[in-house]
N, CA, C and O atoms as a MOPAC input file, in Angstrom:
PM7 MOZYME 1SCF
protein

 N    -53.78000 1    18.37200 1   -25.58100 1
 C    -53.99900 1    17.01300 1   -25.16300 1
 C    -55.45700 1    16.84800 1   -24.73900 1
 O    -56.12500 1    17.79400 1   -24.32200 1
 N    -55.90900 1    15.63200 1   -24.86300 1
 C    -57.27200 1    15.23700 1   -24.49600 1
 C    -58.33900 1    15.70900 1   -25.50200 1
 O    -59.51700 1    15.40200 1   -25.32500 1
 N    -57.95300 1    16.44200 1   -26.54300 1
 C    -58.92400 1    16.84600 1   -27.56500 1
 C    -59.28400 1    15.62800 1   -28.40000 1
 O    -58.52500 1    14.66100 1   -28.45300 1
 N    -60.44600 1    15.67400 1   -29.05500 1
 C    -60.85100 1    14.48700 1   -29.80800 1
 C    -60.33400 1    14.51200 1   -31.24900 1
 O    -59.94800 1    15.54900 1   -31.78900 1
 N    -60.35000 1    13.33300 1   -31.83100 1
 C    -59.80300 1    13.11600 1   -33.17200 1
 C    -60.48900 1    13.98700 1   -34.21300 1
 O    -59.82100 1    14.55700 1   -35.07600 1
 N    -61.79900 1    14.09800 1   -34.14700 1
 C    -62.53500 1    14.86600 1   -35.16400 1
 C    -62.12600 1    16.33500 1   -35.18200 1
 O    -62.12500 1    16.96700 1   -36.23900 1
 N    -61.78100 1    16.87800 1   -34.02300 1
 C    -61.35700 1    18.27200 1   -33.94400 1
 C    -59.92800 1    18.43000 1   -34.47100 1
 O    -59.63400 1    19.38300 1   -35.19300 1
 N    -59.04400 1    17.49900 1   -34.11000 1
 C    -57.63000 1    17.65100 1   -34.45300 1
 C    -57.25600 1    17.16200 1   -35.84500 1
 O    -56.28300 1    17.64700 1   -36.42100 1
 N    -58.00300 1    16.21500 1   -36.39600 1
 C    -57.63300 1    15.66000 1   -37.69800 1
 C    -57.53100 1    16.73000 1   -38.79500 1
 O    -56.56500 1    16.69700 1   -39.55800 1
 N    -58.46300 1    17.66500 1   -38.91300 1
 C    -58.30100 1    18.70100 1   -39.94300 1
 C    -57.03300 1    19.53900 1   -39.74000 1
 O    -56.38900 1    19.92500 1   -40.71500 1
 N    -56.67100 1    19.82200 1   -38.49000 1
 C    -55.44800 1    20.58500 1   -38.22000 1
 C    -54.20800 1    19.78500 1   -38.58100 1
 O    -53.25000 1    20.33200 1   -39.12900 1
 N    -54.22100 1    18.49600 1   -38.27700 1
 C    -53.08900 1    17.64400 1   -38.63300 1
 C    -52.92500 1    17.55700 1   -40.14900 1
 O    -51.80900 1    17.63000 1   -40.66400 1
 N    -54.03700 1    17.40200 1   -40.85500 1
 C    -53.98400 1    17.34900 1   -42.31900 1
 C    -53.46000 1    18.65800 1   -42.89700 1
 O    -52.63900 1    18.65800 1   -43.81400 1
 N    -53.93900 1    19.76500 1   -42.35700 1
 C    -53.56000 1    21.09000 1   -42.85200 1
 C    -52.06400 1    21.36100 1   -42.67700 1
 O    -51.45900 1    22.04600 1   -43.50100 1
 N    -51.46800 1    20.82700 1   -41.61300 1
 C    -50.07300 1    21.12000 1   -41.30500 1
 C    -49.09800 1    20.03400 1   -41.73700 1
 O    -47.89600 1    20.15700 1   -41.50000 1
 N    -49.59300 1    18.98100 1   -42.36200 1
 C    -48.74900 1    17.86900 1   -42.80000 1
 C    -48.67600 1    17.82500 1   -44.31600 1
 O    -49.58100 1    18.28500 1   -45.01100 1
 N    -47.57900 1    17.26100 1   -44.81900 1
 C    -47.49700 1    16.99800 1   -46.25000 1
 C    -48.44900 1    15.87000 1   -46.61300 1
 O    -49.11800 1    15.92300 1   -47.64500 1
 N    -48.51000 1    14.84900 1   -45.76700 1
 C    -49.49900 1    13.78100 1   -45.90800 1
 C    -49.60500 1    13.04900 1   -44.57500 1
 O    -48.71900 1    13.14300 1   -43.72600 1
 N    -50.70100 1    12.32100 1   -44.40700 1
 C    -50.92400 1    11.58000 1   -43.17400 1
 C    -51.33900 1    10.14500 1   -43.50100 1
 O    -51.78100 1     9.84300 1   -44.61000 1
 N    -51.18600 1     9.28900 1   -42.52400 1
 C    -51.66200 1     7.91900 1   -42.61000 1
 C    -52.34100 1     7.60000 1   -41.28500 1
 O    -51.75800 1     7.80100 1   -40.22000 1
 N    -53.57200 1     7.10200 1   -41.35000 1
 C    -54.32800 1     6.77400 1   -40.15000 1
 C    -54.29800 1     5.27000 1   -39.94100 1
 O    -54.60300 1     4.49600 1   -40.84800 1
 N    -53.92600 1     4.86800 1   -38.73100 1
 C    -53.87400 1     3.44900 1   -38.37700 1
 C    -54.83100 1     3.18600 1   -37.22400 1
 O    -54.79800 1     3.88100 1   -36.20800 1
 N    -55.68000 1     2.18400 1   -37.38500 1
 C    -56.51200 1     1.72300 1   -36.28500 1
 C    -55.77100 1     0.56300 1   -35.63800 1
 O    -55.65900 1    -0.51800 1   -36.21800 1
 N    -55.26900 1     0.79700 1   -34.43800 1
 C    -54.45700 1    -0.18500 1   -33.74100 1
 C    -55.34700 1    -1.13500 1   -32.95400 1
 O    -56.52200 1    -0.85300 1   -32.71500 1
 N    -54.77800 1    -2.25000 1   -32.56000 1
 C    -55.53600 1    -3.24300 1   -31.81000 1
 C    -55.95600 1    -2.67300 1   -30.45600 1
 O    -55.14200 1    -2.10000 1   -29.73100 1
 N    -57.21700 1    -2.83500 1   -30.13300 1
 C    -57.74100 1    -2.37600 1   -28.84200 1
 C    -57.23000 1    -3.27400 1   -27.72900 1
 O    -57.12300 1    -4.49100 1   -27.88600 1
 N    -56.91900 1    -2.65200 1   -26.60700 1
 C    -56.49900 1    -3.40600 1   -25.42500 1
 C    -57.22900 1    -2.85600 1   -24.21000 1
 O    -57.36900 1    -1.64400 1   -24.05100 1
 N    -57.69200 1    -3.76300 1   -23.35300 1
 C    -58.38900 1    -3.35800 1   -22.12300 1
 C    -59.49500 1    -2.33900 1   -22.40800 1
 O    -59.63000 1    -1.34400 1   -21.69600 1
 N    -60.26800 1    -2.59300 1   -23.43400 1
 C    -61.37900 1    -1.73100 1   -23.87600 1
 C    -60.93400 1    -0.32100 1   -24.28800 1
 O    -61.74400 1     0.60600 1   -24.29800 1
 N    -59.66600 1    -0.16200 1   -24.62400 1
 C    -59.16300 1     1.12400 1   -25.11900 1
 C    -58.97300 1     1.00200 1   -26.62300 1
 O    -58.16400 1     0.20600 1   -27.09900 1
 N    -59.72800 1     1.80000 1   -27.36000 1
 C    -59.61200 1     1.83900 1   -28.81600 1
 C    -58.51100 1     2.83500 1   -29.15800 1
 O    -58.55700 1     3.99200 1   -28.74000 1
 N    -57.52000 1     2.37700 1   -29.92500 1
 C    -56.35900 1     3.20200 1   -30.23600 1
 C    -56.32300 1     3.52800 1   -31.72400 1
 O    -56.42600 1     2.64500 1   -32.57600 1
 N    -56.17500 1     4.80500 1   -32.01100 1
 C    -56.01100 1     5.28200 1   -33.37200 1
 C    -54.73900 1     6.11000 1   -33.41400 1
 O    -54.53100 1     6.98300 1   -32.57100 1
 N    -53.89300 1     5.84000 1   -34.39000 1
 C    -52.67300 1     6.62300 1   -34.53900 1
 C    -52.68900 1     7.31700 1   -35.88300 1
 O    -52.95500 1     6.70400 1   -36.91700 1
 N    -52.40100 1     8.60400 1   -35.85200 1
 C    -52.28800 1     9.39300 1   -37.07200 1
 C    -50.80500 1     9.71300 1   -37.25100 1
 O    -50.21000 1    10.44100 1   -36.45800 1
 N    -50.22600 1     9.15300 1   -38.30900 1
 C    -48.82700 1     9.43000 1   -38.63600 1
 C    -48.80700 1    10.61300 1   -39.59200 1
 O    -49.35600 1    10.55600 1   -40.69300 1
 N    -48.16900 1    11.67400 1   -39.15200 1
 C    -48.13400 1    12.91900 1   -39.91700 1
 C    -46.70700 1    13.16000 1   -40.39500 1
 O    -45.75900 1    13.07100 1   -39.61500 1
 N    -46.56600 1    13.46000 1   -41.65000 1
 C    -45.24700 1    13.66600 1   -42.24300 1
 C    -45.11600 1    15.11300 1   -42.70200 1
 O    -45.98900 1    15.64500 1   -43.38800 1
 N    -44.00600 1    15.73900 1   -42.30900 1
 C    -43.71200 1    17.07800 1   -42.80100 1
 C    -44.08100 1    18.21400 1   -41.87400 1
 O    -43.94700 1    19.37400 1   -42.26300 1
 N    -44.54100 1    17.93700 1   -40.66500 1
 C    -44.82100 1    19.02000 1   -39.72200 1
 C    -43.48700 1    19.56500 1   -39.22500 1
 O    -42.60000 1    18.80000 1   -38.84500 1
 N    -43.35000 1    20.86900 1   -39.22900 1
 C    -42.10300 1    21.48800 1   -38.81400 1
 C    -42.00200 1    21.52200 1   -37.29300 1
 O    -42.93800 1    21.92500 1   -36.60300 1
 N    -40.84300 1    21.08900 1   -36.78100 1
 C    -40.53100 1    21.16800 1   -35.36300 1
 C    -39.02700 1    21.32400 1   -35.23000 1
 O    -38.26400 1    20.58800 1   -35.85800 1
 N    -38.60400 1    22.26600 1   -34.42700 1
 C    -37.17500 1    22.52800 1   -34.20400 1
 C    -36.43000 1    22.69500 1   -35.52600 1
 O    -35.36200 1    22.11900 1   -35.73600 1
 N    -37.01300 1    23.48900 1   -36.40000 1
 C    -36.40400 1    23.92300 1   -37.66500 1
 C    -36.34700 1    22.88300 1   -38.77800 1
 O    -35.71600 1    23.12900 1   -39.80500 1
 N    -36.98800 1    21.72500 1   -38.60300 1
 C    -36.97400 1    20.70300 1   -39.64500 1
 C    -38.34500 1    20.04000 1   -39.76500 1
 O    -39.06000 1    19.92100 1   -38.77000 1
 N    -38.72000 1    19.60600 1   -40.97300 1
 C    -39.94800 1    18.80800 1   -41.11300 1
 C    -39.74900 1    17.44400 1   -40.46000 1
 O    -38.68900 1    16.83000 1   -40.58800 1
 N    -40.77100 1    16.98400 1   -39.76600 1
 C    -40.66900 1    15.76800 1   -38.95900 1
 C    -41.82700 1    14.82300 1   -39.22000 1
 O    -42.83000 1    15.16900 1   -39.84400 1
 N    -41.64100 1    13.61400 1   -38.71200 1
 C    -42.74700 1    12.68200 1   -38.58800 1
 C    -43.28500 1    12.81300 1   -37.16300 1
 O    -42.54000 1    12.71700 1   -36.18800 1
 N    -44.57700 1    13.03000 1   -37.06900 1
 C    -45.28400 1    13.05800 1   -35.78600 1
 C    -46.16800 1    11.81600 1   -35.73800 1
 O    -46.89600 1    11.53700 1   -36.69100 1
 N    -46.11100 1    11.07900 1   -34.65200 1
 C    -47.00900 1     9.95800 1   -34.42100 1
 C    -47.96700 1    10.39000 1   -33.32400 1
 O    -47.57500 1    10.54500 1   -32.16800 1
 N    -49.21700 1    10.58400 1   -33.69300 1
 C    -50.21500 1    11.17900 1   -32.80800 1
 C    -51.19900 1    10.09400 1   -32.39800 1
 O    -51.93100 1     9.57000 1   -33.23900 1
 N    -51.22400 1     9.75000 1   -31.11000 1
 C    -52.01600 1     8.61800 1   -30.62700 1
 C    -53.25700 1     9.09200 1   -29.87600 1
 O    -53.18800 1     9.89100 1   -28.94100 1
 N    -54.38100 1     8.57000 1   -30.32000 1
 C    -55.66600 1     8.81200 1   -29.66300 1
 C    -56.10800 1     7.52200 1   -28.98700 1
 O    -55.99100 1     6.44200 1   -29.56500 1
 N    -56.60800 1     7.63200 1   -27.77900 1
 C    -57.15800 1     6.48800 1   -27.07000 1
 C    -58.59000 1     6.82600 1   -26.70300 1
 O    -58.86100 1     7.82100 1   -26.03000 1
 N    -59.51000 1     5.97000 1   -27.16400 1
 C    -60.94500 1     6.24300 1   -27.00800 1
 C    -61.27200 1     7.65100 1   -27.48000 1
 O    -62.02600 1     8.38400 1   -26.83900 1
 N    -60.68400 1     8.01100 1   -28.61900 1
 C    -60.95500 1     9.25200 1   -29.32500 1
 C    -60.37900 1    10.50700 1   -28.65900 1
 O    -60.73300 1    11.61800 1   -29.05200 1
 N    -59.51100 1    10.35800 1   -27.67400 1
 C    -58.89200 1    11.50900 1   -27.00500 1
 C    -57.38200 1    11.45500 1   -27.19700 1
 O    -56.77100 1    10.39700 1   -27.04500 1
 N    -56.77900 1    12.59300 1   -27.53300 1
 C    -55.33500 1    12.67000 1   -27.72400 1
 C    -54.62400 1    12.38500 1   -26.41200 1
 O    -54.87400 1    13.04900 1   -25.40600 1
 N    -53.73000 1    11.38700 1   -26.42400 1
 C    -53.00000 1    10.99100 1   -25.21700 1
 C    -51.48500 1    11.09700 1   -25.36600 1
 O    -50.78800 1    11.40200 1   -24.39800 1
 N    -50.96300 1    10.84400 1   -26.58700 1
 C    -49.51700 1    10.77800 1   -26.76800 1
 C    -49.13000 1    11.31900 1   -28.14300 1
 O    -49.85100 1    11.14400 1   -29.12500 1
 N    -47.98500 1    11.97200 1   -28.18500 1
 C    -47.41500 1    12.43500 1   -29.45300 1
 C    -45.91700 1    12.15800 1   -29.42000 1
 O    -45.21500 1    12.56800 1   -28.49600 1
 N    -45.44300 1    11.45800 1   -30.44100 1
 C    -44.01500 1    11.24000 1   -30.61000 1
 C    -43.55600 1    12.12700 1   -31.77700 1
 O    -44.15800 1    12.10800 1   -32.85000 1
 N    -42.50300 1    12.89000 1   -31.55900 1
 C    -41.91000 1    13.69900 1   -32.62000 1
 C    -40.52400 1    13.11100 1   -32.87200 1
 O    -39.63800 1    13.20900 1   -32.02300 1
 N    -40.34400 1    12.50500 1   -34.02900 1
 C    -39.08400 1    11.83700 1   -34.32000 1
 C    -38.00800 1    12.86300 1   -34.66000 1
 O    -38.22500 1    13.77500 1   -35.45800 1
 N    -36.85500 1    12.69200 1   -34.04200 1
 C    -35.74000 1    13.62300 1   -34.22800 1
 C    -34.50100 1    12.82100 1   -34.62300 1
 O    -34.61200 1    11.67500 1   -35.05900 1
 N    -33.35200 1    13.41100 1   -34.47300 1
 C    -32.09300 1    12.72900 1   -34.77500 1
 C    -31.15500 1    12.78900 1   -33.58600 1
 O    -31.19100 1    13.74900 1   -32.81600 1
 N    -30.32400 1    11.78800 1   -33.42600 1
 C    -29.39900 1    11.71500 1   -32.28500 1
 C    -28.49300 1    12.94500 1   -32.21700 1
 O    -28.23100 1    13.46000 1   -31.13000 1
 N    -28.01900 1    13.41300 1   -33.35900 1
 C    -27.11400 1    14.56600 1   -33.35400 1
 C    -27.81100 1    15.86200 1   -32.95000 1
 O    -27.14500 1    16.86200 1   -32.68300 1
 N    -29.13800 1    15.85700 1   -32.90300 1
 C    -29.89700 1    17.05100 1   -32.51000 1
 C    -30.19500 1    17.10400 1   -31.01700 1
 O    -30.74000 1    18.09400 1   -30.52900 1
 N    -29.84700 1    16.06000 1   -30.29600 1
 C    -30.26600 1    15.94300 1   -28.89900 1
 C    -29.93900 1    17.18200 1   -28.06800 1
 O    -30.81200 1    17.71000 1   -27.38000 1
 N    -28.70400 1    17.64700 1   -28.12200 1
 C    -28.31500 1    18.80600 1   -27.30400 1
 C    -29.07200 1    20.06300 1   -27.70400 1
 O    -29.50800 1    20.83100 1   -26.84600 1
 N    -29.22800 1    20.27100 1   -28.99200 1
 C    -29.93700 1    21.47000 1   -29.47000 1
 C    -31.40400 1    21.43200 1   -29.03700 1
 O    -31.94500 1    22.44100 1   -28.58600 1
 N    -32.04300 1    20.27300 1   -29.17300 1
 C    -33.44700 1    20.15600 1   -28.78200 1
 C    -33.58800 1    20.26800 1   -27.26600 1
 O    -34.53700 1    20.87400 1   -26.76900 1
 N    -32.65900 1    19.69200 1   -26.54700 1
 C    -32.69100 1    19.81700 1   -25.08300 1
 C    -32.61800 1    21.28600 1   -24.66800 1
 O    -33.34500 1    21.71600 1   -23.77200 1
 N    -31.75000 1    22.04800 1   -25.31200 1
 C    -31.65600 1    23.47800 1   -25.01000 1
 C    -32.98000 1    24.18100 1   -25.26300 1
 O    -33.41600 1    25.00100 1   -24.45500 1
 N    -33.62300 1    23.86000 1   -26.39100 1
 C    -34.91700 1    24.47000 1   -26.70300 1
 C    -35.97600 1    24.09400 1   -25.66300 1
 O    -36.77000 1    24.93800 1   -25.24600 1
 N    -35.98400 1    22.82900 1   -25.24900 1
 C    -36.94700 1    22.39700 1   -24.23300 1
 C    -36.67200 1    23.07100 1   -22.89300 1
 O    -37.60800 1    23.41700 1   -22.17200 1
 N    -35.41600 1    23.25900 1   -22.55500 1
 C    -35.06400 1    23.94000 1   -21.30700 1
 C    -35.50700 1    25.39300 1   -21.33900 1
 O    -36.00400 1    25.91100 1   -20.33900 1
 N    -35.33500 1    26.05000 1   -22.46500 1
 C    -35.80100 1    27.43300 1   -22.59700 1
 C    -37.31900 1    27.48600 1   -22.44600 1
 O    -37.84900 1    28.37800 1   -21.78300 1
 N    -38.01100 1    26.54400 1   -23.05400 1
 C    -39.48300 1    26.53100 1   -23.03600 1
 C    -40.05100 1    26.11900 1   -21.67700 1
 O    -41.01400 1    26.72400 1   -21.20600 1
 N    -39.46200 1    25.09000 1   -21.03400 1
 C    -40.08000 1    24.49200 1   -19.84700 1
 C    -39.24600 1    24.60700 1   -18.57100 1
 O    -39.68900 1    24.16200 1   -17.51200 1
 N    -38.05900 1    25.19000 1   -18.64500 1
 C    -37.19400 1    25.26200 1   -17.47200 1
 C    -36.33300 1    24.01000 1   -17.38000 1
 O    -36.35000 1    23.15500 1   -18.26600 1
 N    -35.58500 1    23.92200 1   -16.29100 1
 C    -34.68400 1    22.78800 1   -16.11600 1
 C    -35.45600 1    21.47600 1   -16.02900 1
 O    -36.61800 1    21.44300 1   -15.62400 1
 N    -34.78500 1    20.40500 1   -16.41700 1
 C    -35.41000 1    19.09100 1   -16.34700 1
 C    -35.69800 1    18.73600 1   -14.88800 1
 O    -35.03000 1    19.21400 1   -13.97200 1
 N    -36.70700 1    17.88700 1   -14.69500 1
 C    -37.08200 1    17.47000 1   -13.34000 1
 C    -36.66300 1    16.03100 1   -13.05200 1
 O    -36.72700 1    15.57800 1   -11.90900 1
 N    -36.23600 1    15.31600 1   -14.08700 1
 C    -35.76500 1    13.94300 1   -13.92600 1
 C    -34.89700 1    13.60300 1   -15.12300 1
 O    -35.16600 1    14.02400 1   -16.24800 1
 N    -33.83800 1    12.82400 1   -14.85800 1
 C    -32.98200 1    12.34600 1   -15.94600 1
 C    -32.45600 1    10.96500 1   -15.61700 1
 O    -32.16400 1    10.65700 1   -14.46100 1
 N    -32.33900 1    10.13700 1   -16.64000 1
 C    -31.59800 1     8.88000 1   -16.54100 1
 C    -30.91900 1     8.64900 1   -17.88900 1
 O    -30.83200 1     9.57300 1   -18.69700 1
 N    -30.44400 1     7.44800 1   -18.14000 1
 C    -29.72000 1     7.18600 1   -19.38400 1
 C    -30.58700 1     7.34700 1   -20.62600 1
 O    -30.06900 1     7.62200 1   -21.70900 1
 N    -31.90100 1     7.17900 1   -20.48500 1
 C    -32.78300 1     7.19100 1   -21.65100 1
 C    -33.70600 1     8.40000 1   -21.75500 1
 O    -34.21900 1     8.67800 1   -22.83800 1
 N    -33.93100 1     9.12000 1   -20.67000 1
 C    -34.93700 1    10.18100 1   -20.66300 1
 C    -34.43900 1    11.45100 1   -19.98800 1
 O    -33.65600 1    11.41100 1   -19.03900 1
 N    -34.91700 1    12.57900 1   -20.50600 1
 C    -34.82400 1    13.87300 1   -19.83500 1
 C    -36.26800 1    14.36200 1   -19.76100 1
 O    -36.93600 1    14.49000 1   -20.78700 1
 N    -36.75100 1    14.63500 1   -18.54400 1
 C    -38.16900 1    14.90900 1   -18.32300 1
 C    -38.37500 1    16.36900 1   -17.93300 1
 O    -37.63600 1    16.92000 1   -17.11700 1
 N    -39.40100 1    16.98700 1   -18.53600 1
 C    -39.76000 1    18.37700 1   -18.27900 1
 C    -41.25800 1    18.48100 1   -17.96900 1
 O    -42.02300 1    17.54000 1   -18.17800 1
 N    -41.64400 1    19.63800 1   -17.47200 1
 C    -43.04100 1    20.05600 1   -17.38600 1
 C    -43.94900 1    19.02700 1   -16.70800 1
 O    -44.94300 1    18.58000 1   -17.28000 1
 N    -43.58400 1    18.66600 1   -15.47700 1
 C    -44.42200 1    17.76700 1   -14.68200 1
 C    -44.71100 1    16.45000 1   -15.39700 1
 O    -45.83600 1    15.95100 1   -15.37600 1
 N    -43.68000 1    15.89800 1   -16.02700 1
 C    -43.76800 1    14.58300 1   -16.67800 1
 C    -44.69400 1    14.57700 1   -17.90400 1
 O    -45.27200 1    13.53900 1   -18.22500 1
 N    -44.84100 1    15.70500 1   -18.58600 1
 C    -45.65600 1    15.72500 1   -19.80100 1
 C    -44.82700 1    15.95300 1   -21.06700 1
 O    -45.33700 1    15.78900 1   -22.17500 1
 N    -43.57100 1    16.32600 1   -20.91500 1
 C    -42.67000 1    16.54100 1   -22.04800 1
 C    -41.38200 1    15.77600 1   -21.75300 1
 O    -40.68700 1    16.06300 1   -20.77800 1
 N    -41.07400 1    14.80100 1   -22.60500 1
 C    -39.90200 1    13.96100 1   -22.37800 1
 C    -39.03000 1    13.95400 1   -23.63000 1
 O    -39.52400 1    13.83100 1   -24.75000 1
 N    -37.75200 1    14.08500 1   -23.41900 1
 C    -36.76900 1    13.93600 1   -24.49000 1
 C    -36.18300 1    12.54400 1   -24.33600 1
 O    -35.56800 1    12.22600 1   -23.31800 1
 N    -36.37400 1    11.73000 1   -25.33600 1
 C    -35.85900 1    10.36700 1   -25.27800 1
 C    -34.48100 1    10.33000 1   -25.91500 1
 O    -34.28100 1    10.84800 1   -27.01400 1
 N    -33.54100 1     9.72200 1   -25.22900 1
 C    -32.15700 1     9.71800 1   -25.69700 1
 C    -31.77600 1     8.41600 1   -26.39600 1
 O    -30.96600 1     8.43900 1   -27.32200 1
 N    -32.33700 1     7.28700 1   -25.97800 1
 C    -31.96500 1     6.01700 1   -26.59900 1
 C    -32.58000 1     5.84500 1   -27.97600 1
 O    -32.03300 1     5.13400 1   -28.81900 1
 N    -33.69600 1     6.48200 1   -28.20400 1
 C    -34.36800 1     6.49200 1   -29.50600 1
 C    -34.76300 1     7.95200 1   -29.73900 1
 O    -35.72400 1     8.42500 1   -29.13100 1
 N    -34.05900 1     8.66400 1   -30.58800 1
 C    -34.22800 1    10.11800 1   -30.66500 1
 C    -35.65700 1    10.56200 1   -30.98500 1
 O    -36.16800 1    10.36600 1   -32.08700 1
 N    -36.27300 1    11.16500 1   -29.97200 1
 C    -37.62000 1    11.68100 1   -30.15600 1
 C    -37.98100 1    12.57300 1   -28.97800 1
 O    -37.37700 1    12.50800 1   -27.90700 1
 N    -38.97600 1    13.40100 1   -29.21200 1
 C    -39.63200 1    14.15100 1   -28.14800 1
 C    -40.97200 1    13.47200 1   -27.94800 1
 O    -41.67500 1    13.17400 1   -28.91400 1
 N    -41.32300 1    13.22800 1   -26.70400 1
 C    -42.53000 1    12.48600 1   -26.35100 1
 C    -43.41200 1    13.38700 1   -25.50300 1
 O    -43.02800 1    13.78300 1   -24.40300 1
 N    -44.59200 1    13.71000 1   -26.01400 1
 C    -45.55800 1    14.55700 1   -25.31500 1
 C    -46.70000 1    13.68000 1   -24.83500 1
 O    -47.23600 1    12.88500 1   -25.60600 1
 N    -47.07900 1    13.81600 1   -23.56500 1
 C    -48.11200 1    12.95900 1   -23.00100 1
 C    -49.01400 1    13.75000 1   -22.06400 1
 O    -48.66600 1    14.83900 1   -21.60500 1
 N    -50.17200 1    13.18200 1   -21.79500 1
 C    -51.09000 1    13.81000 1   -20.84700 1
 C    -50.51700 1    13.69800 1   -19.43300 1
 O    -49.61300 1    12.90100 1   -19.18300 1
 N    -51.04700 1    14.49400 1   -18.52400 1
 C    -50.61000 1    14.41400 1   -17.13200 1
 C    -50.88600 1    13.02600 1   -16.56400 1
 O    -50.07800 1    12.49600 1   -15.80200 1
 N    -52.00700 1    12.44300 1   -16.92500 1
 C    -52.36500 1    11.10600 1   -16.44800 1
 C    -51.30400 1    10.07800 1   -16.85700 1
 O    -50.85300 1     9.28600 1   -16.02900 1
 N    -50.91300 1    10.09100 1   -18.11200 1
 C    -49.88200 1     9.16600 1   -18.59000 1
 C    -48.53600 1     9.51400 1   -17.95100 1
 O    -47.77000 1     8.62100 1   -17.58900 1
 N    -48.25100 1    10.80200 1   -17.81300 1
 C    -47.00300 1    11.23900 1   -17.19100 1
 C    -46.85500 1    10.74300 1   -15.76200 1
 O    -45.75600 1    10.38600 1   -15.33900 1
 N    -47.94600 1    10.71700 1   -15.02000 1
 C    -47.89800 1    10.22200 1   -13.64600 1
 C    -47.54000 1     8.73700 1   -13.60000 1
 O    -46.89300 1     8.28400 1   -12.65600 1
 N    -47.95500 1     7.98300 1   -14.60700 1
 C    -47.58200 1     6.56600 1   -14.67700 1
 C    -46.07500 1     6.42300 1   -14.90400 1
 O    -45.43600 1     5.56800 1   -14.29200 1
 N    -45.51100 1     7.24900 1   -15.77600 1
 C    -44.06500 1     7.23500 1   -15.99600 1
 C    -43.32400 1     7.64900 1   -14.73200 1
 O    -42.32100 1     7.03700 1   -14.36600 1
 N    -43.82100 1     8.69500 1   -14.06300 1
 C    -43.19200 1     9.16100 1   -12.84100 1
 C    -43.16200 1     8.04700 1   -11.79900 1
 O    -42.13600 1     7.81600 1   -11.16000 1
 N    -44.26900 1     7.37100 1   -11.63200 1
 C    -44.33800 1     6.27700 1   -10.65900 1
 C    -43.35800 1     5.16100 1   -11.02500 1
 O    -42.65800 1     4.62900 1   -10.16300 1
 N    -43.31700 1     4.81700 1   -12.29900 1
 C    -42.42700 1     3.74500 1   -12.77000 1
 C    -40.96800 1     4.06500 1   -12.46700 1
 O    -40.22200 1     3.19700 1   -12.01300 1
 N    -40.55800 1     5.31800 1   -12.72000 1
 C    -39.15000 1     5.67900 1   -12.55400 1
 C    -38.80500 1     6.12300 1   -11.14300 1
 O    -37.62900 1     6.28900 1   -10.81700 1
 N    -39.80600 1     6.31500 1   -10.30600 1
 C    -39.55300 1     6.72100 1    -8.91700 1
 C    -39.39000 1     5.52600 1    -7.99900 1
 O    -38.96100 1     5.67400 1    -6.85400 1
 N    -39.72600 1     4.35200 1    -8.48600 1
 C    -39.63800 1     3.14700 1    -7.64000 1
 C    -38.23400 1     2.61700 1    -7.56400 1
 O    -37.98800 1     1.61300 1    -6.89600 1

């Protein structure tokens, strides 16, 4: 996380079957670029990764999964990061709010500590 696009783009290309780069609308002086990567292997299957850069720094990664995989992926995340630190109907949170398993829309969501603290504050209120 926090690495710049120029450093990570060659790695994303190398590990993907193909990619698509989207320049998203800037908000509050934050320039957003998303690299959609297809075919990166995660949890034993090729996946779509949505890799979001803000002002040229990696901030968020969505790894799209399937609803029927939720328990298996949760087990893998628990082995990797220990027990969850927060849960509700939509989220299972690990690793100081930087690794989230989304249940309402099947995906793994990786974020910076800065973004994670915003989620923590939102759900702690």
